[in-house]
N, CA, C, O and CB atoms as a CASP TS submission, in Angstrom:
PFRMAT TS
TARGET T0000
AUTHOR 0000-0000-0000
METHOD Language model
MODEL 1
PARENT N/A
ATOM      1  N   MET     1       4.590 -10.881  -1.983  1.00  0.00           N
ATOM      2  CA  MET     1       4.401  -9.340  -2.163  1.00  0.00           C
ATOM      3  C   MET     1       3.533  -9.119  -3.771  1.00  0.00           C
ATOM      4  O   MET     1       3.255  -8.054  -4.322  1.00  0.00           O
ATOM      5  CB  MET     1       6.183  -8.497  -2.152  1.00  0.00           C
ATOM      6  N   ASN     2       3.291 -10.332  -4.170  1.00  0.00           N
ATOM      7  CA  ASN     2       2.246 -10.100  -5.162  1.00  0.00           C
ATOM      8  C   ASN     2       0.734 -10.242  -4.483  1.00  0.00           C
ATOM      9  O   ASN     2      -0.205  -9.647  -3.955  1.00  0.00           O
ATOM     10  CB  ASN     2       2.460 -11.179  -6.382  1.00  0.00           C
ATOM     11  N   ASP     3       0.857 -10.535  -4.586  1.00  0.00           N
ATOM     12  CA  ASP     3      -0.815 -10.609  -3.672  1.00  0.00           C
ATOM     13  C   ASP     3      -1.261  -8.847  -2.784  1.00  0.00           C
ATOM     14  O   ASP     3      -2.290  -8.173  -2.740  1.00  0.00           O
ATOM     15  CB  ASP     3      -0.547 -12.231  -1.895  1.00  0.00           C
ATOM     16  N   PHE     4       0.452  -8.649  -2.079  1.00  0.00           N
ATOM     17  CA  PHE     4      -0.242  -7.422  -2.118  1.00  0.00           C
ATOM     18  C   PHE     4      -0.174  -6.443  -3.244  1.00  0.00           C
ATOM     19  O   PHE     4      -1.002  -5.548  -3.070  1.00  0.00           O
ATOM     20  CB  PHE     4       0.110  -6.798  -1.089  1.00  0.00           C
ATOM     21  N   LEU     5       0.392  -6.327  -4.131  1.00  0.00           N
ATOM     22  CA  LEU     5       0.293  -5.832  -5.189  1.00  0.00           C
ATOM     23  C   LEU     5      -0.953  -5.638  -5.927  1.00  0.00           C
ATOM     24  O   LEU     5      -1.104  -4.545  -6.474  1.00  0.00           O
ATOM     25  CB  LEU     5       1.004  -6.381  -5.739  1.00  0.00           C
ATOM     26  N   GLU     6      -1.818  -6.471  -6.026  1.00  0.00           N
ATOM     27  CA  GLU     6      -3.115  -7.011  -6.455  1.00  0.00           C
ATOM     28  C   GLU     6      -3.901  -6.399  -5.481  1.00  0.00           C
ATOM     29  O   GLU     6      -4.839  -5.684  -5.833  1.00  0.00           O
ATOM     30  CB  GLU     6      -3.273  -8.581  -6.514  1.00  0.00           C
ATOM     31  N   GLN     7      -3.714  -6.533  -4.617  1.00  0.00           N
ATOM     32  CA  GLN     7      -5.050  -6.101  -3.846  1.00  0.00           C
ATOM     33  C   GLN     7      -4.607  -3.976  -3.732  1.00  0.00           C
ATOM     34  O   GLN     7      -5.409  -3.060  -3.545  1.00  0.00           O
ATOM     35  CB  GLN     7      -5.123  -7.292  -1.704  1.00  0.00           C
ATOM     36  N   MET     8      -3.194  -3.904  -3.923  1.00  0.00           N
ATOM     37  CA  MET     8      -3.096  -2.734  -4.126  1.00  0.00           C
ATOM     38  C   MET     8      -3.654  -1.651  -5.481  1.00  0.00           C
ATOM     39  O   MET     8      -4.111  -0.513  -5.592  1.00  0.00           O
ATOM     40  CB  MET     8      -1.943  -2.798  -3.950  1.00  0.00           C
ATOM     41  N   ALA     9      -3.286  -2.811  -6.378  1.00  0.00           N
ATOM     42  CA  ALA     9      -3.874  -2.110  -7.925  1.00  0.00           C
ATOM     43  C   ALA     9      -5.390  -1.473  -7.985  1.00  0.00           C
ATOM     44  O   ALA     9      -5.812  -0.449  -8.523  1.00  0.00           O
ATOM     45  CB  ALA     9      -3.938  -3.401  -9.171  1.00  0.00           C
ATOM     46  N   ASP    10      -6.453  -3.162  -6.714  1.00  0.00           N
ATOM     47  CA  ASP    10      -7.900  -2.291  -6.915  1.00  0.00           C
ATOM     48  C   ASP    10      -7.692  -1.206  -5.948  1.00  0.00           C
ATOM     49  O   ASP    10      -8.428  -0.358  -6.454  1.00  0.00           O
ATOM     50  CB  ASP    10      -9.453  -3.173  -6.531  1.00  0.00           C
ATOM     51  N   ILE    11      -7.246  -0.707  -5.012  1.00  0.00           N
ATOM     52  CA  ILE    11      -7.657  -0.020  -4.568  1.00  0.00           C
ATOM     53  C   ILE    11      -7.083   1.564  -5.237  1.00  0.00           C
ATOM     54  O   ILE    11      -7.500   2.646  -4.824  1.00  0.00           O
ATOM     55  CB  ILE    11      -7.523  -0.474  -3.344  1.00  0.00           C
ATOM     56  N   VAL    12      -6.112   1.410  -6.277  1.00  0.00           N
ATOM     57  CA  VAL    12      -5.831   2.491  -6.941  1.00  0.00           C
ATOM     58  C   VAL    12      -6.463   2.750  -8.121  1.00  0.00           C
ATOM     59  O   VAL    12      -6.506   3.878  -8.611  1.00  0.00           O
ATOM     60  CB  VAL    12      -4.687   2.528  -7.122  1.00  0.00           C
ATOM     61  N   GLU    13      -7.089   1.519  -8.741  1.00  0.00           N
ATOM     62  CA  GLU    13      -7.691   1.064  -9.419  1.00  0.00           C
ATOM     63  C   GLU    13      -6.877   1.637 -10.761  1.00  0.00           C
ATOM     64  O   GLU    13      -6.924   2.643 -11.468  1.00  0.00           O
ATOM     65  CB  GLU    13      -9.056   1.289  -9.094  1.00  0.00           C
ATOM     66  N   VAL    14      -6.067   0.343 -10.689  1.00  0.00           N
ATOM     67  CA  VAL    14      -5.388   0.361 -11.836  1.00  0.00           C
ATOM     68  C   VAL    14      -5.292  -1.073 -11.996  1.00  0.00           C
ATOM     69  O   VAL    14      -5.499  -1.687 -10.950  1.00  0.00           O
ATOM     70  CB  VAL    14      -4.095   1.146 -11.833  1.00  0.00           C
ATOM     71  N   ASP    15      -4.960  -1.988 -13.318  1.00  0.00           N
ATOM     72  CA  ASP    15      -4.613  -2.785 -13.621  1.00  0.00           C
ATOM     73  C   ASP    15      -3.345  -3.347 -13.263  1.00  0.00           C
ATOM     74  O   ASP    15      -2.467  -2.559 -13.615  1.00  0.00           O
ATOM     75  CB  ASP    15      -4.835  -2.637 -14.460  1.00  0.00           C
ATOM     76  N   GLU    16      -2.820  -4.468 -12.663  1.00  0.00           N
ATOM     77  CA  GLU    16      -2.360  -5.167 -11.561  1.00  0.00           C
ATOM     78  C   GLU    16      -1.454  -4.925 -12.559  1.00  0.00           C
ATOM     79  O   GLU    16      -0.687  -4.001 -12.290  1.00  0.00           O
ATOM     80  CB  GLU    16      -2.839  -6.544 -10.829  1.00  0.00           C
ATOM     81  N   ASP    17      -1.246  -5.581 -13.891  1.00  0.00           N
ATOM     82  CA  ASP    17       0.355  -5.240 -14.569  1.00  0.00           C
ATOM     83  C   ASP    17       0.667  -3.514 -15.130  1.00  0.00           C
ATOM     84  O   ASP    17       1.404  -3.167 -16.052  1.00  0.00           O
ATOM     85  CB  ASP    17       0.526  -6.380 -16.199  1.00  0.00           C
ATOM     86  N   GLU    18       0.071  -2.895 -14.482  1.00  0.00           N
ATOM     87  CA  GLU    18       0.111  -0.967 -14.569  1.00  0.00           C
ATOM     88  C   GLU    18       0.919  -0.904 -12.753  1.00  0.00           C
ATOM     89  O   GLU    18       1.314   0.173 -12.306  1.00  0.00           O
ATOM     90  CB  GLU    18      -2.346   0.177 -14.696  1.00  0.00           C
ATOM     91  N   MET    19       1.024  -2.130 -11.993  1.00  0.00           N
ATOM     92  CA  MET    19       1.379  -1.450 -10.781  1.00  0.00           C
ATOM     93  C   MET    19       3.316  -1.629 -10.595  1.00  0.00           C
ATOM     94  O   MET    19       3.931  -2.695 -10.591  1.00  0.00           O
ATOM     95  CB  MET    19       0.332  -2.296  -9.389  1.00  0.00           C
ATOM     96  N   ASP    20       3.709  -0.692 -10.503  1.00  0.00           N
ATOM     97  CA  ASP    20       5.206  -1.507 -10.311  1.00  0.00           C
ATOM     98  C   ASP    20       5.828  -0.582  -8.529  1.00  0.00           C
ATOM     99  O   ASP    20       5.543   0.465  -7.947  1.00  0.00           O
ATOM    100  CB  ASP    20       6.671  -0.984 -12.267  1.00  0.00           C
ATOM    101  N   ALA    21       6.820  -1.827  -8.273  1.00  0.00           N
ATOM    102  CA  ALA    21       6.761  -1.649  -6.301  1.00  0.00           C
ATOM    103  C   ALA    21       7.229  -0.808  -6.485  1.00  0.00           C
ATOM    104  O   ALA    21       6.472   0.011  -5.966  1.00  0.00           O
ATOM    105  CB  ALA    21       7.461  -2.534  -5.003  1.00  0.00           C
ATOM    106  N   GLU    22       8.638   0.136  -7.201  1.00  0.00           N
ATOM    107  CA  GLU    22       9.010   1.172  -7.331  1.00  0.00           C
ATOM    108  C   GLU    22       8.376   2.505  -7.754  1.00  0.00           C
ATOM    109  O   GLU    22       8.933   3.560  -8.058  1.00  0.00           O
ATOM    110  CB  GLU    22       9.720   0.901  -7.849  1.00  0.00           C
ATOM    111  N   GLN    23       7.228   2.233  -7.706  1.00  0.00           N
ATOM    112  CA  GLN    23       7.268   3.651  -8.057  1.00  0.00           C
ATOM    113  C   GLN    23       6.015   4.079  -7.103  1.00  0.00           C
ATOM    114  O   GLN    23       4.998   3.505  -6.713  1.00  0.00           O
ATOM    115  CB  GLN    23       7.092   3.991  -9.818  1.00  0.00           C
ATOM    116  N   PRO    24       6.532   5.244  -6.939  1.00  0.00           N
ATOM    117  CA  PRO    24       5.867   6.591  -5.567  1.00  0.00           C
ATOM    118  C   PRO    24       4.165   6.012  -5.992  1.00  0.00           C
ATOM    119  O   PRO    24       3.720   5.992  -7.139  1.00  0.00           O
ATOM    120  CB  PRO    24       6.280   9.195  -6.120  1.00  0.00           C
ATOM    121  N   PHE    25       3.394   5.561  -4.706  1.00  0.00           N
ATOM    122  CA  PHE    25       2.317   5.690  -5.094  1.00  0.00           C
ATOM    123  C   PHE    25       1.515   6.512  -4.955  1.00  0.00           C
ATOM    124  O   PHE    25       0.390   6.110  -5.252  1.00  0.00           O
ATOM    125  CB  PHE    25       1.942   5.050  -4.933  1.00  0.00           C
ATOM    126  N   ARG    26       1.565   7.592  -4.607  1.00  0.00           N
ATOM    127  CA  ARG    26       1.142   8.789  -4.979  1.00  0.00           C
ATOM    128  C   ARG    26       0.863   9.291  -6.394  1.00  0.00           C
ATOM    129  O   ARG    26       0.094  10.210  -6.679  1.00  0.00           O
ATOM    130  CB  ARG    26       1.930   9.486  -4.496  1.00  0.00           C
ATOM    131  N   ASP    27       1.591   8.564  -7.237  1.00  0.00           N
ATOM    132  CA  ASP    27       1.548   8.732  -8.070  1.00  0.00           C
ATOM    133  C   ASP    27       0.350   8.749  -9.160  1.00  0.00           C
ATOM    134  O   ASP    27       0.263   9.317 -10.249  1.00  0.00           O
ATOM    135  CB  ASP    27       2.270   8.263  -8.071  1.00  0.00           C
ATOM    136  N   TYR    28      -0.496   7.951  -8.485  1.00  0.00           N
ATOM    137  CA  TYR    28      -1.550   7.037  -9.302  1.00  0.00           C
ATOM    138  C   TYR    28      -2.601   7.924  -8.681  1.00  0.00           C
ATOM    139  O   TYR    28      -2.764   8.230  -7.500  1.00  0.00           O
ATOM    140  CB  TYR    28      -1.671   5.156  -8.996  1.00  0.00           C
ATOM    141  N   GLU    29      -3.513   8.380 -10.146  1.00  0.00           N
ATOM    142  CA  GLU    29      -4.584   9.000  -9.713  1.00  0.00           C
ATOM    143  C   GLU    29      -5.739   8.695  -8.836  1.00  0.00           C
ATOM    144  O   GLU    29      -6.287   9.522  -8.107  1.00  0.00           O
ATOM    145  CB  GLU    29      -4.962   9.263 -10.549  1.00  0.00           C
ATOM    146  N   ALA    30      -6.007   7.680  -8.936  1.00  0.00           N
ATOM    147  CA  ALA    30      -6.867   7.582  -7.771  1.00  0.00           C
ATOM    148  C   ALA    30      -6.593   7.370  -5.943  1.00  0.00           C
ATOM    149  O   ALA    30      -7.354   6.698  -5.246  1.00  0.00           O
ATOM    150  CB  ALA    30      -7.544   6.540  -8.219  1.00  0.00           C
ATOM    151  N   TRP    31      -5.598   7.955  -5.512  1.00  0.00           N
ATOM    152  CA  TRP    31      -4.639   7.881  -4.449  1.00  0.00           C
ATOM    153  C   TRP    31      -5.150   9.204  -3.462  1.00  0.00           C
ATOM    154  O   TRP    31      -4.525  10.264  -3.490  1.00  0.00           O
ATOM    155  CB  TRP    31      -2.955   7.991  -5.096  1.00  0.00           C
ATOM    156  N   ASP    32      -5.987   9.068  -2.858  1.00  0.00           N
ATOM    157  CA  ASP    32      -6.757  10.438  -1.794  1.00  0.00           C
ATOM    158  C   ASP    32      -6.737   9.853  -0.402  1.00  0.00           C
ATOM    159  O   ASP    32      -5.809   9.375   0.250  1.00  0.00           O
ATOM    160  CB  ASP    32      -8.680  10.896  -2.189  1.00  0.00           C
ATOM    161  N   SER    33      -7.612   9.968  -0.214  1.00  0.00           N
ATOM    162  CA  SER    33      -7.941   9.958   1.714  1.00  0.00           C
ATOM    163  C   SER    33      -8.968   9.064   1.459  1.00  0.00           C
ATOM    164  O   SER    33      -9.557   8.980   2.536  1.00  0.00           O
ATOM    165  CB  SER    33      -8.579  11.638   2.782  1.00  0.00           C
ATOM    166  N   LEU    34      -9.582   8.271   0.568  1.00  0.00           N
ATOM    167  CA  LEU    34     -10.266   6.736   0.590  1.00  0.00           C
ATOM    168  C   LEU    34      -9.312   5.483   0.196  1.00  0.00           C
ATOM    169  O   LEU    34      -9.282   4.295   0.517  1.00  0.00           O
ATOM    170  CB  LEU    34     -11.539   6.686  -0.538  1.00  0.00           C
ATOM    171  N   ALA    35      -8.565   6.302  -0.637  1.00  0.00           N
ATOM    172  CA  ALA    35      -7.020   4.987  -0.904  1.00  0.00           C
ATOM    173  C   ALA    35      -6.154   4.154   0.215  1.00  0.00           C
ATOM    174  O   ALA    35      -5.922   2.975   0.481  1.00  0.00           O
ATOM    175  CB  ALA    35      -5.623   5.833  -1.574  1.00  0.00           C
ATOM    176  N   VAL    36      -5.748   5.700   0.807  1.00  0.00           N
ATOM    177  CA  VAL    36      -5.191   5.858   2.572  1.00  0.00           C
ATOM    178  C   VAL    36      -6.135   4.776   3.566  1.00  0.00           C
ATOM    179  O   VAL    36      -5.803   3.887   4.350  1.00  0.00           O
ATOM    180  CB  VAL    36      -5.570   7.826   3.301  1.00  0.00           C
ATOM    181  N   LEU    37      -7.293   5.242   3.183  1.00  0.00           N
ATOM    182  CA  LEU    37      -8.244   4.361   4.323  1.00  0.00           C
ATOM    183  C   LEU    37      -8.212   3.234   4.003  1.00  0.00           C
ATOM    184  O   LEU    37      -7.968   2.459   4.928  1.00  0.00           O
ATOM    185  CB  LEU    37      -9.716   4.626   4.502  1.00  0.00           C
ATOM    186  N   SER    38      -8.443   2.568   2.515  1.00  0.00           N
ATOM    187  CA  SER    38      -8.382   1.418   2.244  1.00  0.00           C
ATOM    188  C   SER    38      -7.179   0.815   2.620  1.00  0.00           C
ATOM    189  O   SER    38      -7.073  -0.162   3.362  1.00  0.00           O
ATOM    190  CB  SER    38      -8.652   1.294   1.103  1.00  0.00           C
ATOM    191  N   THR    39      -5.862   1.722   1.830  1.00  0.00           N
ATOM    192  CA  THR    39      -4.573   0.453   1.656  1.00  0.00           C
ATOM    193  C   THR    39      -4.661   0.365   3.634  1.00  0.00           C
ATOM    194  O   THR    39      -4.798  -0.761   4.113  1.00  0.00           O
ATOM    195  CB  THR    39      -2.322   1.256   0.618  1.00  0.00           C
ATOM    196  N   LEU    40      -4.611   1.048   4.179  1.00  0.00           N
ATOM    197  CA  LEU    40      -4.414   1.266   5.748  1.00  0.00           C
ATOM    198  C   LEU    40      -5.567  -0.159   6.564  1.00  0.00           C
ATOM    199  O   LEU    40      -5.172  -1.128   7.212  1.00  0.00           O
ATOM    200  CB  LEU    40      -5.087   3.309   6.215  1.00  0.00           C
ATOM    201  N   ALA    41      -6.890   0.183   6.242  1.00  0.00           N
ATOM    202  CA  ALA    41      -7.466  -1.381   6.508  1.00  0.00           C
ATOM    203  C   ALA    41      -7.331  -2.342   6.075  1.00  0.00           C
ATOM    204  O   ALA    41      -7.812  -3.248   6.756  1.00  0.00           O
ATOM    205  CB  ALA    41      -8.409  -1.626   6.447  1.00  0.00           C
ATOM    206  N   LEU    42      -6.563  -2.821   4.605  1.00  0.00           N
ATOM    207  CA  LEU    42      -6.039  -3.429   4.274  1.00  0.00           C
ATOM    208  C   LEU    42      -4.642  -4.392   5.460  1.00  0.00           C
ATOM    209  O   LEU    42      -4.437  -5.478   6.004  1.00  0.00           O
ATOM    210  CB  LEU    42      -5.890  -2.622   3.244  1.00  0.00           C
ATOM    211  N   ILE    43      -4.110  -3.189   5.296  1.00  0.00           N
ATOM    212  CA  ILE    43      -3.234  -4.357   5.869  1.00  0.00           C
ATOM    213  C   ILE    43      -3.285  -4.540   7.256  1.00  0.00           C
ATOM    214  O   ILE    43      -2.355  -5.194   7.727  1.00  0.00           O
ATOM    215  CB  ILE    43      -1.825  -4.195   5.574  1.00  0.00           C
ATOM    216  N   GLU    44      -4.276  -4.059   8.152  1.00  0.00           N
ATOM    217  CA  GLU    44      -4.779  -4.406   9.039  1.00  0.00           C
ATOM    218  C   GLU    44      -5.516  -5.949   8.860  1.00  0.00           C
ATOM    219  O   GLU    44      -4.992  -7.049   9.035  1.00  0.00           O
ATOM    220  CB  GLU    44      -5.500  -3.335   9.337  1.00  0.00           C
ATOM    221  N   GLU    45      -6.929  -5.626   8.445  1.00  0.00           N
ATOM    222  CA  GLU    45      -7.076  -6.795   8.404  1.00  0.00           C
ATOM    223  C   GLU    45      -6.031  -8.302   7.639  1.00  0.00           C
ATOM    224  O   GLU    45      -6.012  -9.359   8.269  1.00  0.00           O
ATOM    225  CB  GLU    45      -8.210  -6.554   7.954  1.00  0.00           C
ATOM    226  N   ASP    46      -5.335  -8.190   6.430  1.00  0.00           N
ATOM    227  CA  ASP    46      -5.700  -8.647   6.027  1.00  0.00           C
ATOM    228  C   ASP    46      -3.496  -9.199   6.191  1.00  0.00           C
ATOM    229  O   ASP    46      -2.897 -10.234   5.899  1.00  0.00           O
ATOM    230  CB  ASP    46      -6.925  -8.124   5.006  1.00  0.00           C
ATOM    231  N   TYR    47      -3.130  -8.133   6.658  1.00  0.00           N
ATOM    232  CA  TYR    47      -1.206  -8.393   7.213  1.00  0.00           C
ATOM    233  C   TYR    47      -1.454  -8.368   9.397  1.00  0.00           C
ATOM    234  O   TYR    47      -0.433  -8.526  10.067  1.00  0.00           O
ATOM    235  CB  TYR    47       0.361  -6.026   6.356  1.00  0.00           C
ATOM    236  N   ASP    48      -2.521  -8.209   9.966  1.00  0.00           N
ATOM    237  CA  ASP    48      -2.435  -7.828  11.086  1.00  0.00           C
ATOM    238  C   ASP    48      -1.438  -7.467  11.884  1.00  0.00           C
ATOM    239  O   ASP    48      -0.913  -7.907  12.907  1.00  0.00           O
ATOM    240  CB  ASP    48      -2.866  -8.418  11.494  1.00  0.00           C
ATOM    241  N   VAL    49      -1.218  -6.010  10.739  1.00  0.00           N
ATOM    242  CA  VAL    49      -0.830  -4.670  11.034  1.00  0.00           C
ATOM    243  C   VAL    49      -0.966  -3.629  11.188  1.00  0.00           C
ATOM    244  O   VAL    49      -1.807  -3.072  10.483  1.00  0.00           O
ATOM    245  CB  VAL    49      -0.478  -4.413  10.776  1.00  0.00           C
ATOM    246  N   VAL    50      -0.234  -2.859  12.155  1.00  0.00           N
ATOM    247  CA  VAL    50      -1.252  -1.859  11.774  1.00  0.00           C
ATOM    248  C   VAL    50       0.132  -0.359  11.733  1.00  0.00           C
ATOM    249  O   VAL    50       1.049  -0.102  12.513  1.00  0.00           O
ATOM    250  CB  VAL    50      -2.887  -1.770  13.276  1.00  0.00           C
ATOM    251  N   VAL    51      -0.257   0.206  10.668  1.00  0.00           N
ATOM    252  CA  VAL    51       0.505   1.393  10.258  1.00  0.00           C
ATOM    253  C   VAL    51      -0.077   2.851  10.211  1.00  0.00           C
ATOM    254  O   VAL    51      -0.770   3.350   9.324  1.00  0.00           O
ATOM    255  CB  VAL    51       0.935   1.119   9.000  1.00  0.00           C
ATOM    256  N   SER    52       0.356   3.396  11.343  1.00  0.00           N
ATOM    257  CA  SER    52       0.322   4.707  11.386  1.00  0.00           C
ATOM    258  C   SER    52       0.374   5.496  10.107  1.00  0.00           C
ATOM    259  O   SER    52       1.232   5.352   9.235  1.00  0.00           O
ATOM    260  CB  SER    52       1.273   5.049  12.158  1.00  0.00           C
ATOM    261  N   ASN    53      -0.888   6.563  10.076  1.00  0.00           N
ATOM    262  CA  ASN    53      -0.441   7.835   9.093  1.00  0.00           C
ATOM    263  C   ASN    53       1.250   8.222   8.696  1.00  0.00           C
ATOM    264  O   ASN    53       1.925   8.353   7.675  1.00  0.00           O
ATOM    265  CB  ASN    53      -1.028   9.213   9.902  1.00  0.00           C
ATOM    266  N   GLU    54       1.499   8.333  10.620  1.00  0.00           N
ATOM    267  CA  GLU    54       3.192   9.109  10.181  1.00  0.00           C
ATOM    268  C   GLU    54       3.659   8.550   9.444  1.00  0.00           C
ATOM    269  O   GLU    54       3.942   9.154   8.410  1.00  0.00           O
ATOM    270  CB  GLU    54       4.377   9.245  11.094  1.00  0.00           C
ATOM    271  N   GLU    55       4.004   7.102   9.545  1.00  0.00           N
ATOM    272  CA  GLU    55       4.062   5.939   8.547  1.00  0.00           C
ATOM    273  C   GLU    55       4.361   6.107   7.720  1.00  0.00           C
ATOM    274  O   GLU    55       5.414   6.500   7.218  1.00  0.00           O
ATOM    275  CB  GLU    55       3.274   5.333   8.218  1.00  0.00           C
ATOM    276  N   LEU    56       2.710   5.604   7.152  1.00  0.00           N
ATOM    277  CA  LEU    56       2.450   5.892   5.468  1.00  0.00           C
ATOM    278  C   LEU    56       3.077   6.864   5.426  1.00  0.00           C
ATOM    279  O   LEU    56       3.895   6.666   4.528  1.00  0.00           O
ATOM    280  CB  LEU    56       1.017   6.152   4.786  1.00  0.00           C
ATOM    281  N   ARG    57       3.246   7.920   5.872  1.00  0.00           N
ATOM    282  CA  ARG    57       3.383   9.038   4.527  1.00  0.00           C
ATOM    283  C   ARG    57       5.416   9.149   5.375  1.00  0.00           C
ATOM    284  O   ARG    57       6.124  10.151   5.274  1.00  0.00           O
ATOM    285  CB  ARG    57       1.723  11.274   4.619  1.00  0.00           C
ATOM    286  N   GLY    58       5.761   8.061   5.974  1.00  0.00           N
ATOM    287  CA  GLY    58       6.965   8.090   5.844  1.00  0.00           C
ATOM    288  C   GLY    58       7.400   7.614   4.645  1.00  0.00           C
ATOM    289  O   GLY    58       8.257   8.431   4.309  1.00  0.00           O
ATOM    290  N   VAL    59       7.321   6.773   3.790  1.00  0.00           N
ATOM    291  CA  VAL    59       7.356   5.835   2.980  1.00  0.00           C
ATOM    292  C   VAL    59       6.528   6.996   1.471  1.00  0.00           C
ATOM    293  O   VAL    59       5.749   7.949   1.487  1.00  0.00           O
ATOM    294  CB  VAL    59       6.451   4.253   3.764  1.00  0.00           C
ATOM    295  N   THR    60       7.453   5.998   0.030  1.00  0.00           N
ATOM    296  CA  THR    60       6.734   7.045  -1.087  1.00  0.00           C
ATOM    297  C   THR    60       6.023   5.037  -1.760  1.00  0.00           C
ATOM    298  O   THR    60       4.984   4.436  -2.032  1.00  0.00           O
ATOM    299  CB  THR    60       8.427   8.545  -2.632  1.00  0.00           C
ATOM    300  N   THR    61       7.582   4.841  -1.688  1.00  0.00           N
ATOM    301  CA  THR    61       6.510   3.761  -2.575  1.00  0.00           C
ATOM    302  C   THR    61       5.793   2.038  -1.629  1.00  0.00           C
ATOM    303  O   THR    61       5.658   1.618  -0.480  1.00  0.00           O
ATOM    304  CB  THR    61       7.776   3.118  -4.214  1.00  0.00           C
ATOM    305  N   LEU    62       5.544   1.605  -2.985  1.00  0.00           N
ATOM    306  CA  LEU    62       4.471   0.147  -2.378  1.00  0.00           C
ATOM    307  C   LEU    62       6.486  -0.675  -2.039  1.00  0.00           C
ATOM    308  O   LEU    62       6.428  -1.449  -1.083  1.00  0.00           O
ATOM    309  CB  LEU    62       2.769  -1.163  -4.442  1.00  0.00           C
ATOM    310  N   LYS    63       7.027  -0.638  -2.260  1.00  0.00           N
ATOM    311  CA  LYS    63       7.980  -1.604  -2.172  1.00  0.00           C
ATOM    312  C   LYS    63       8.276  -1.088  -0.641  1.00  0.00           C
ATOM    313  O   LYS    63       8.185  -1.890   0.289  1.00  0.00           O
ATOM    314  CB  LYS    63       9.251  -1.597  -3.403  1.00  0.00           C
ATOM    315  N   GLN    64       8.588   0.110  -0.446  1.00  0.00           N
ATOM    316  CA  GLN    64       8.646   0.629   1.216  1.00  0.00           C
ATOM    317  C   GLN    64       7.785   0.309   1.776  1.00  0.00           C
ATOM    318  O   GLN    64       8.110  -0.457   2.684  1.00  0.00           O
ATOM    319  CB  GLN    64       8.664   1.950   1.608  1.00  0.00           C
ATOM    320  N   LEU    65       6.637   0.524   1.712  1.00  0.00           N
ATOM    321  CA  LEU    65       5.696   0.491   2.607  1.00  0.00           C
ATOM    322  C   LEU    65       5.382  -2.097   2.748  1.00  0.00           C
ATOM    323  O   LEU    65       4.677  -2.746   3.521  1.00  0.00           O
ATOM    324  CB  LEU    65       3.984   1.958   1.626  1.00  0.00           C
ATOM    325  N   TRP    66       6.103  -2.458   1.866  1.00  0.00           N
ATOM    326  CA  TRP    66       5.713  -3.613   1.233  1.00  0.00           C
ATOM    327  C   TRP    66       6.783  -3.898   2.767  1.00  0.00           C
ATOM    328  O   TRP    66       6.267  -4.567   3.662  1.00  0.00           O
ATOM    329  CB  TRP    66       6.051  -4.068  -0.741  1.00  0.00           C
ATOM    330  N   ASP    67       7.819  -3.515   2.918  1.00  0.00           N
ATOM    331  CA  ASP    67       9.122  -3.835   3.174  1.00  0.00           C
ATOM    332  C   ASP    67       8.610  -3.203   5.212  1.00  0.00           C
ATOM    333  O   ASP    67       8.990  -3.986   6.082  1.00  0.00           O
ATOM    334  CB  ASP    67      10.613  -2.734   1.833  1.00  0.00           C
ATOM    335  N   LEU    68       8.011  -2.202   5.595  1.00  0.00           N
ATOM    336  CA  LEU    68       7.411  -1.927   7.193  1.00  0.00           C
ATOM    337  C   LEU    68       6.549  -2.422   7.193  1.00  0.00           C
ATOM    338  O   LEU    68       6.150  -2.331   8.354  1.00  0.00           O
ATOM    339  CB  LEU    68       7.076  -0.700   7.791  1.00  0.00           C
ATOM    340  N   VAL    69       5.469  -3.279   6.327  1.00  0.00           N
ATOM    341  CA  VAL    69       4.195  -4.373   6.655  1.00  0.00           C
ATOM    342  C   VAL    69       5.466  -5.293   7.500  1.00  0.00           C
ATOM    343  O   VAL    69       5.604  -5.344   8.722  1.00  0.00           O
ATOM    344  CB  VAL    69       3.147  -5.367   4.891  1.00  0.00           C
ATOM    345  N   GLN    70       6.124  -5.823   6.702  1.00  0.00           N
ATOM    346  CA  GLN    70       6.952  -7.040   6.830  1.00  0.00           C
ATOM    347  C   GLN    70       7.613  -6.551   8.180  1.00  0.00           C
ATOM    348  O   GLN    70       7.111  -7.145   9.134  1.00  0.00           O
ATOM    349  CB  GLN    70       8.057  -7.394   5.469  1.00  0.00           C
ATOM    350  N   SER    71       8.486  -5.742   8.505  1.00  0.00           N
ATOM    351  CA  SER    71       9.336  -5.486   9.554  1.00  0.00           C
ATOM    352  C   SER    71       8.303  -5.310  10.896  1.00  0.00           C
ATOM    353  O   SER    71       8.796  -5.246  12.022  1.00  0.00           O
ATOM    354  CB  SER    71      10.284  -4.140   9.184  1.00  0.00           C
ATOM    355  N   LYS    72       6.723  -5.232  10.674  1.00  0.00           N
ATOM    356  CA  LYS    72       5.772  -5.565  11.994  1.00  0.00           C
ATOM    357  C   LYS    72       5.529  -6.378  12.384  1.00  0.00           C
ATOM    358  O   LYS    72       4.938  -6.492  13.457  1.00  0.00           O
ATOM    359  CB  LYS    72       4.813  -5.345  12.131  1.00  0.00           C
ATOM    360  N   GLN    73       6.013  -7.570  11.420  1.00  0.00           N
ATOM    361  CA  GLN    73       5.134  -8.788  11.444  1.00  0.00           C
ATOM    362  C   GLN    73       5.845  -9.109  12.567  1.00  0.00           C
ATOM    363  O   GLN    73       5.412  -9.419  13.677  1.00  0.00           O
ATOM    364  CB  GLN    73       5.043  -9.892  10.182  1.00  0.00           C
ATOM    365  N   GLY    74       7.797  -8.936  11.911  1.00  0.00           N
ATOM    366  CA  GLY    74       8.706  -9.097  13.030  1.00  0.00           C
ATOM    367  C   GLY    74       8.874 -11.083  12.985  1.00  0.00           C
ATOM    368  O   GLY    74       9.587 -11.662  13.805  1.00  0.00           O
TER
END
């Protein structure tokens, strides 16, 4: 999960030490439509998992998103 948090820190434009897996990712100032697309692309490219927009809307924290990715890698 640490690599995932590092990658997400880049997407939401914060230092890695500012990332909190339990914080709602929508709270980050840089969370916008480009961040959504970047997140979906990251998950597909690096983890070989497809997450839909609806599934992404169904989670609120990075921990929940990571758990979703892990469940799809099955």
